[in-house]
C-alpha positions in Angstrom: 6.4 -19.9 -26.0 2.7 -20.2 -23.8 2.3 -18.5 -20.3 2.2 -21.7 -19.1 5.6 -23.2 -20.1 7.0 -19.7 -19.0 5.8 -20.1 -15.7 7.7 -24.0 -15.3 10.5 -22.0 -16.5 10.2 -19.1 -13.9 10.2 -21.9 -11.3 13.2 -23.3 -12.5 15.0 -20.0 -11.7 15.9 -18.2 -8.0 13.3 -15.9 -7.8 16.5 -13.0 -7.2 17.3 -13.7 -10.4 14.3 -14.1 -12.6 13.8 -10.3 -10.7 16.9 -8.9 -11.8 16.4 -10.0 -15.0 13.3 -8.6 -15.2 14.1 -5.7 -13.9 17.3 -5.4 -16.7 14.0 -6.1 -19.0 11.3 -3.6 -18.1 14.2 -1.1 -18.1 15.5 -1.8 -21.9 12.4 -2.4 -22.9 10.8 1.3 -22.0 14.3 3.1 -22.5 14.2 2.2 -26.0 10.2 3.0 -26.5 11.0 6.5 -24.9 14.0 7.1 -27.0 12.9 5.4 -30.3 10.4 3.8 -30.0 7.6 6.5 -29.6 6.0 9.8 -30.4 5.4 12.6 -28.4 1.8 13.4 -27.7 0.9 16.9 -25.9 -1.7 17.1 -23.2 -5.3 18.2 -24.6 -8.3 19.5 -23.0 -10.4 16.6 -23.3 -12.0 15.6 -19.7 -10.6 12.0 -19.0 -11.8 8.9 -17.5 -9.4 6.3 -16.1 -10.4 2.8 -14.9 -8.1 1.1 -12.6 -8.2 -2.3 -11.9 -6.6 -1.7 -8.6 -6.2 0.7 -6.2 -2.6 2.1 -7.2 -2.6 1.5 -11.1 -3.9 4.8 -11.9 -0.9 6.6 -10.2 1.8 4.2 -11.4 0.0 4.4 -15.0 -1.4 7.6 -15.3 -0.6 9.6 -12.4 2.1 12.1 -14.2 -1.1 12.9 -16.9 -3.9 13.2 -14.2 -2.0 16.1 -12.5 -1.3 17.9 -15.7 -4.8 17.7 -16.4 -5.8 18.7 -13.1 -3.1 21.9 -13.1 -5.0 23.4 -15.9 -8.7 22.3 -14.1 -9.0 19.7 -16.7 -11.9 16.9 -15.4 -10.7 13.8 -14.2 -12.6 10.6 -13.2 -11.5 7.5 -12.0 -12.8 4.2 -11.3 -11.4 1.2 -9.4 -12.8 -1.9 -11.0 -12.3 -4.3 -8.0 -11.6 -3.6 -3.7 -7.5 -4.7 -3.7 -8.3 -7.6 -1.2 -5.9 -9.6 -2.5 -2.9 -8.1 -1.6 -1.7 -9.4 1.3 -2.9 -13.0 0.7 -6.3 -15.3 1.8 -7.2 -14.3 5.1 -10.6 -13.1 5.3 -9.5 -10.4 8.3 -6.3 -9.9 7.0 -8.5 -9.1 3.3 -10.8 -7.1 5.4 -8.2 -4.8 6.3 -6.6 -4.4 3.2 -10.0 -3.0 1.6 -10.4 -0.4 3.8 -6.3 0.8 3.9 -6.4 0.2 -0.5 -9.7 2.4 -0.6 -8.1 5.4 2.1 -4.6 5.2 0.0 -6.4 5.5 -3.2 -8.1 8.9 -1.9 -5.3 10.3 -0.2 -3.2 9.7 -3.8 -5.5 10.9 -5.9 -5.9 14.3 -3.4 -2.3 14.6 -3.8 -2.8 14.0 -7.8 -5.5 17.3 -7.7 -8.7 14.7 -7.7 -11.5 15.6 -5.7 -13.2 12.8 -3.9 -16.7 13.3 -5.9 -14.6 12.1 -8.9 -13.8 8.9 -7.7 -16.0 5.5 -8.1 -15.3 2.4 -6.3 -17.3 -0.2 -8.2 -16.1 -2.8 -5.8 -15.9 -6.6 -7.6 -13.7 -8.8 -5.7 -9.9 -8.2 -6.1 -8.7 -11.2 -9.3 -12.5 -12.5 -10.3 -12.7 -10.1 -13.2 -11.5 -12.9 -16.0 -13.9 -15.5 -13.9 -17.6 -13.5 -13.9 -20.1 -15.0 -15.2 -23.0 -13.9 -17.8 -24.8 -12.2 -15.6 -22.3 -10.7 -13.3 -20.1 -9.6 -16.3 -23.5 -7.8 -17.8 -23.8 -6.3 -14.7 -20.1 -4.8 -14.3 -20.2 -3.5 -18.3 -23.8 -1.9 -17.7 -22.0 0.1 -15.0 -19.4 1.2 -16.9 -21.7 2.4 -19.5 -23.7 4.5 -17.2 -20.4 5.8 -16.1 -19.5 6.7 -19.7 -22.6 8.4 -20.5 -23.1 10.2 -17.2 -19.2 11.5 -17.6 -18.7 11.6 -21.6 -14.8 12.0 -21.7 -13.0 12.8 -24.5 -10.4 10.4 -23.2 -10.3 6.8 -21.2 -7.5 5.0 -19.7 -7.1 1.5 -19.6 -4.2 -1.0 -19.0 -2.4 -3.0 -21.4 -4.4 -5.4 -23.0 -1.4 -8.0 -22.7 -0.6 -6.9 -18.8 0.1 -10.2 -17.8 -2.4 -9.9 -14.8 -6.0 -11.5 -14.7 -7.9 -8.3 -13.4 -5.5 -5.7 -16.0 -6.3 -7.7 -19.0 -10.1 -8.1 -18.1 -10.4 -4.8 -17.1 -9.4 -3.5 -20.6 -11.5 -5.7 -22.4 -14.5 -4.9 -20.4 -13.6 -1.1 -20.8 -13.6 -1.0 -24.8 -16.6 -3.0 -24.6 -19.0 -0.7 -22.8 -16.9 2.4 -24.8 -18.8 -0.2 -28.4 -22.0 -0.1 -26.2 -22.4 3.4 -24.6 -22.4 4.8 -28.0 -19.6 8.1 -27.3 -16.3 8.4 -28.9 -13.3 8.9 -27.0 -9.6 8.0 -27.7 -8.6 5.2 -25.6 -5.5 4.6 -24.3 -3.7 1.8 -22.5 -0.8 2.2 -19.8 1.4 -0.1 -19.0 2.0 -1.9 -15.4 3.3 -5.4 -15.9 3.8 -5.9 -19.5 7.8 -4.5 -19.3 8.5 -6.6 -16.1 6.3 -10.1 -17.0 6.5 -10.3 -20.9 9.2 -11.1 -22.3 10.1 -9.4 -25.8 9.9 -12.0 -28.8 8.9 -14.4 -26.8 5.0 -13.0 -25.3 5.2 -9.7 -26.0 5.8 -9.2 -29.6 6.2 -5.5 -31.5 3.2 -5.1 -32.6 2.0 -5.3 -29.2 4.0 -2.1 -28.4 3.1 0.2 -31.4 1.6 2.8 -31.9 3.7 4.3 -28.6 3.2 7.9 -27.2 5.3 9.3 -24.7 4.2 12.0 -22.4 6.3 14.4 -20.7 5.5 14.7 -17.0 8.4 16.3 -15.6 6.9 19.0 -14.3 5.0 17.3 -11.8 7.4 14.1 -11.3 7.6 15.2 -7.5 4.2 14.9 -7.2 3.6 12.0 -8.9 6.1 10.0 -6.9 4.3 12.0 -4.0 1.2 10.1 -5.0 3.1 6.8 -5.2 4.6 7.3 -1.6 0.7 7.1 -0.6 0.2 3.3 -1.3 3.0 2.5 1.8 1.1 -0.9 2.3 1.9 -2.4 -1.7 5.2 -0.4 -2.1 6.9 -3.8 0.1 5.2 -6.2 -2.1 6.5 -5.4 -5.1 9.3 -6.2 -6.4 13.1 -5.0 -5.8 13.2 -1.6 -8.7 9.3 -1.7 -10.0 8.5 1.4 -9.0 11.5 2.9 -10.3 9.8 3.0 -13.9 7.0 4.5 -13.1 9.5 7.5 -11.6 10.4 9.2 -15.4 9.8 12.4 -16.9 7.9 10.8 -19.4 4.8 7.8 -19.2 3.9 5.6 -21.9 1.1 4.8 -23.6 -0.3 3.0 -26.6 -3.4 4.3 -28.6 -6.2 1.6 -29.0 -7.1 1.1 -32.7 -10.7 1.0 -33.3 
Protein backbone atom coordinates (compact mmCIF):
# COMPACT_ATOMS: atom_id res chain seq x y z
CA UNK A 1 0.00 0.00 0.00
CA UNK A 2 1.37 3.40 -0.94
CA UNK A 3 1.43 6.35 1.47
CA UNK A 4 -1.27 8.11 -0.54
CA UNK A 5 -3.58 5.12 -0.11
CA UNK A 6 -2.84 5.03 3.61
CA UNK A 7 -3.65 8.72 3.87
CA UNK A 8 -7.05 8.15 2.24
CA UNK A 9 -7.73 5.35 4.72
CA UNK A 10 -6.79 7.61 7.61
CA UNK A 11 -9.38 10.15 6.46
CA UNK A 12 -12.08 7.50 6.59
CA UNK A 13 -11.27 6.31 10.12
CA UNK A 14 -12.42 8.38 13.13
CA UNK A 15 -9.39 10.14 14.59
CA UNK A 16 -9.80 8.71 18.10
CA UNK A 17 -10.08 5.16 16.73
CA UNK A 18 -7.05 5.66 14.49
CA UNK A 19 -5.04 7.02 17.42
CA UNK A 20 -5.94 3.95 19.48
CA UNK A 21 -4.83 1.63 16.67
CA UNK A 22 -1.56 3.55 16.29
CA UNK A 23 -0.94 3.41 20.02
CA UNK A 24 -1.48 -0.35 20.16
CA UNK A 25 0.71 -0.88 17.09
CA UNK A 26 3.52 1.26 18.56
CA UNK A 27 3.36 -0.58 21.90
CA UNK A 28 3.37 -4.05 20.34
CA UNK A 29 6.17 -3.28 17.90
CA UNK A 30 8.43 -1.60 20.42
CA UNK A 31 7.77 -4.40 22.93
CA UNK A 32 8.69 -7.04 20.35
CA UNK A 33 11.89 -5.20 19.41
CA UNK A 34 12.93 -4.71 23.02
CA UNK A 35 12.24 -8.30 24.06
CA UNK A 36 13.11 -10.37 21.01
CA UNK A 37 14.09 -8.27 18.00
CA UNK A 38 17.17 -6.48 19.30
CA UNK A 39 20.55 -6.94 20.88
CA UNK A 40 21.84 -5.08 23.96
CA UNK A 41 24.46 -2.47 23.27
CA UNK A 42 26.94 -1.09 25.77
CA UNK A 43 27.59 2.60 26.23
CA UNK A 44 30.89 3.57 24.64
CA UNK A 45 33.27 6.41 25.46
CA UNK A 46 33.09 7.77 21.91
CA UNK A 47 32.06 11.44 21.52
CA UNK A 48 28.63 11.86 19.97
CA UNK A 49 26.79 14.18 17.60
CA UNK A 50 23.00 14.04 17.58
CA UNK A 51 21.23 15.56 14.58
CA UNK A 52 17.66 16.55 15.35
CA UNK A 53 15.20 17.88 12.76
CA UNK A 54 13.17 19.70 15.42
CA UNK A 55 13.58 20.78 19.01
CA UNK A 56 12.40 17.74 21.03
CA UNK A 57 13.34 14.82 18.72
CA UNK A 58 16.79 14.57 20.30
CA UNK A 59 15.33 14.18 23.80
CA UNK A 60 12.58 11.75 22.84
CA UNK A 61 14.86 9.52 20.77
CA UNK A 62 18.26 9.87 22.47
CA UNK A 63 17.73 11.60 25.81
CA UNK A 64 18.79 8.61 27.88
CA UNK A 65 21.92 7.99 25.81
CA UNK A 66 22.82 11.69 26.02
CA UNK A 67 22.37 11.76 29.80
CA UNK A 68 24.44 8.60 30.31
CA UNK A 69 27.25 9.93 28.13
CA UNK A 70 27.29 13.24 29.97
CA UNK A 71 27.33 11.46 33.35
CA UNK A 72 30.71 10.13 32.27
CA UNK A 73 31.82 13.54 30.95
CA UNK A 74 31.78 12.26 27.36
CA UNK A 75 31.36 15.03 24.81
CA UNK A 76 27.90 15.29 23.22
CA UNK A 77 26.99 17.79 20.52
CA UNK A 78 23.42 18.43 19.37
CA UNK A 79 22.55 20.01 16.02
CA UNK A 80 19.03 21.23 15.21
CA UNK A 81 18.36 21.46 11.49
CA UNK A 82 15.07 23.42 11.48
CA UNK A 83 13.57 26.25 13.50
CA UNK A 84 10.50 24.24 14.61
CA UNK A 85 8.05 26.95 13.59
CA UNK A 86 5.42 24.61 12.14
CA UNK A 87 4.08 22.92 15.25
CA UNK A 88 1.27 25.42 15.91
CA UNK A 89 -0.02 26.38 12.48
CA UNK A 90 0.88 28.88 9.79
CA UNK A 91 0.11 32.28 11.35
CA UNK A 92 3.41 34.27 11.12
CA UNK A 93 3.25 35.93 14.54
CA UNK A 94 2.51 32.63 16.24
CA UNK A 95 5.29 30.90 14.29
CA UNK A 96 7.81 33.53 15.44
CA UNK A 97 6.78 32.98 19.04
CA UNK A 98 6.97 29.20 18.64
CA UNK A 99 10.49 29.42 17.21
CA UNK A 100 11.71 31.33 20.26
CA UNK A 101 9.85 29.12 22.72
CA UNK A 102 11.14 25.89 21.19
CA UNK A 103 14.72 27.12 21.18
CA UNK A 104 14.51 28.01 24.87
CA UNK A 105 12.86 24.69 25.66
CA UNK A 106 15.65 22.82 23.87
CA UNK A 107 18.31 24.66 25.87
CA UNK A 108 16.47 23.81 29.08
CA UNK A 109 15.96 20.15 28.14
CA UNK A 110 19.59 19.69 27.15
CA UNK A 111 20.78 21.42 30.30
CA UNK A 112 18.82 18.82 32.28
CA UNK A 113 20.55 16.10 30.24
CA UNK A 114 23.93 17.68 30.94
CA UNK A 115 24.75 19.25 27.56
CA UNK A 116 26.32 22.74 27.77
CA UNK A 117 25.01 25.47 25.46
CA UNK A 118 28.37 25.66 23.71
CA UNK A 119 27.72 22.18 22.30
CA UNK A 120 24.32 23.07 20.79
CA UNK A 121 23.98 24.36 17.23
CA UNK A 122 20.90 25.78 15.48
CA UNK A 123 21.02 25.65 11.67
CA UNK A 124 17.59 27.33 11.46
CA UNK A 125 16.21 25.98 8.21
CA UNK A 126 12.48 26.48 7.87
CA UNK A 127 10.44 23.77 9.54
CA UNK A 128 9.03 21.39 6.92
CA UNK A 129 11.40 22.50 4.16
CA UNK A 130 14.23 19.96 4.22
CA UNK A 131 12.88 17.71 1.47
CA UNK A 132 12.14 20.70 -0.76
CA UNK A 133 15.55 22.41 -0.69
CA UNK A 134 16.84 23.33 -4.13
CA UNK A 135 20.27 22.13 -5.22
CA UNK A 136 22.07 25.23 -3.96
CA UNK A 137 20.29 25.21 -0.59
CA UNK A 138 20.95 21.51 -0.15
CA UNK A 139 24.64 21.91 -0.95
CA UNK A 140 24.94 24.77 1.53
CA UNK A 141 23.31 22.76 4.32
CA UNK A 142 25.42 19.66 3.64
CA UNK A 143 28.52 21.87 3.63
CA UNK A 144 27.60 23.24 7.07
CA UNK A 145 27.11 19.71 8.41
CA UNK A 146 30.43 18.58 6.93
CA UNK A 147 32.19 21.45 8.70
CA UNK A 148 30.57 20.54 12.01
CA UNK A 149 31.53 16.88 11.64
CA UNK A 150 35.14 17.68 10.80
CA UNK A 151 35.44 20.14 13.67
CA UNK A 152 33.77 17.85 16.18
CA UNK A 153 35.24 14.49 15.07
CA UNK A 154 32.50 12.33 16.66
CA UNK A 155 32.84 8.59 16.97
CA UNK A 156 29.06 8.13 16.82
CA UNK A 157 26.35 10.05 14.97
CA UNK A 158 22.63 9.77 15.70
CA UNK A 159 19.90 10.66 13.19
CA UNK A 160 16.18 9.90 12.82
CA UNK A 161 15.21 6.62 11.16
CA UNK A 162 15.34 6.71 7.38
CA UNK A 163 11.64 5.70 7.29
CA UNK A 164 10.46 7.85 10.17
CA UNK A 165 7.26 8.96 8.38
CA UNK A 166 8.04 12.67 8.63
CA UNK A 167 9.52 14.69 5.78
CA UNK A 168 12.08 16.55 7.87
CA UNK A 169 13.09 13.41 9.77
CA UNK A 170 13.75 11.35 6.65
CA UNK A 171 15.53 14.28 4.98
CA UNK A 172 17.76 14.70 8.05
CA UNK A 173 18.88 11.10 7.72
CA UNK A 174 19.77 11.56 4.03
CA UNK A 175 21.50 14.92 4.47
CA UNK A 176 23.65 13.77 7.38
CA UNK A 177 24.54 10.48 5.73
CA UNK A 178 25.73 12.35 2.63
CA UNK A 179 27.67 14.81 4.77
CA UNK A 180 29.42 11.96 6.59
CA UNK A 181 30.49 10.49 3.25
CA UNK A 182 31.86 13.86 2.14
CA UNK A 183 33.56 14.64 5.45
CA UNK A 184 36.00 11.75 5.17
CA UNK A 185 35.63 10.86 8.86
CA UNK A 186 34.88 7.38 10.18
CA UNK A 187 31.80 7.12 12.43
CA UNK A 188 29.16 4.68 13.53
CA UNK A 189 25.75 5.91 12.35
CA UNK A 190 22.73 5.11 14.51
CA UNK A 191 19.08 5.79 13.69
CA UNK A 192 16.60 6.67 16.42
CA UNK A 193 12.85 6.04 15.88
CA UNK A 194 10.34 8.79 16.62
CA UNK A 195 7.26 8.37 14.39
CA UNK A 196 8.01 5.11 12.58
CA UNK A 197 6.27 2.79 15.09
CA UNK A 198 3.28 5.12 15.25
CA UNK A 199 2.71 5.91 11.57
CA UNK A 200 4.17 2.99 9.61
CA UNK A 201 2.02 -0.17 9.79
CA UNK A 202 4.13 -3.33 9.92
CA UNK A 203 4.10 -5.33 6.67
CA UNK A 204 2.46 -2.37 4.84
CA UNK A 205 4.80 0.62 4.91
CA UNK A 206 7.31 -1.00 7.26
CA UNK A 207 9.23 -4.15 6.44
CA UNK A 208 11.20 -6.28 8.86
CA UNK A 209 14.42 -5.37 7.06
CA UNK A 210 13.72 -1.70 7.90
CA UNK A 211 14.04 -2.38 11.62
CA UNK A 212 17.15 -4.54 11.54
CA UNK A 213 19.70 -4.59 12.99
CA UNK A 214 18.12 -3.21 16.17
CA UNK A 215 19.91 -2.47 19.42
CA UNK A 216 18.66 -1.55 22.87
CA UNK A 217 20.50 0.66 25.33
CA UNK A 218 19.65 0.62 29.03
CA UNK A 219 18.78 4.09 30.31
CA UNK A 220 17.17 2.98 33.57
CA UNK A 221 19.62 4.97 35.67
CA UNK A 222 18.65 8.24 33.94
CA UNK A 223 14.92 7.64 33.39
CA UNK A 224 13.81 10.41 35.74
CA UNK A 225 16.31 12.79 34.16
CA UNK A 226 14.97 12.03 30.68
CA UNK A 227 11.39 12.44 31.90
CA UNK A 228 12.25 15.91 33.24
CA UNK A 229 13.90 16.84 29.95
CA UNK A 230 10.83 15.74 27.97
CA UNK A 231 8.63 17.81 30.31
CA UNK A 232 10.71 20.87 29.39
CA UNK A 233 9.04 20.76 25.97
CA UNK A 234 5.72 21.91 27.40
CA UNK A 235 4.72 23.72 24.19
CA UNK A 236 4.91 20.45 22.26
CA UNK A 237 3.47 17.89 24.66
CA UNK A 238 -0.13 19.03 24.21
CA UNK A 239 0.15 18.75 20.41
CA UNK A 240 1.21 15.10 20.43
CA UNK A 241 -1.20 12.14 20.10
CA UNK A 242 -2.52 10.58 23.27
CA UNK A 243 -0.13 7.93 24.54
CA UNK A 244 2.68 8.96 22.19
CA UNK A 245 5.14 10.00 24.88
CA UNK A 246 4.75 6.80 26.90
CA UNK A 247 7.11 4.80 24.67
CA UNK A 248 9.93 7.26 25.28
CA UNK A 249 9.75 6.86 29.06
CA UNK A 250 10.85 3.22 29.06
CA UNK A 251 14.03 1.89 30.65
CA UNK A 252 15.64 1.18 27.27
CA UNK A 253 16.11 3.19 24.09
CA UNK A 254 15.99 1.63 20.63
CA UNK A 255 18.52 2.35 17.92
CA UNK A 256 19.17 0.96 14.44
CA UNK A 257 22.67 0.82 13.03
CA UNK A 258 23.19 1.99 9.46
CA UNK A 259 25.20 -0.34 7.26
CA UNK A 260 27.73 1.17 4.88
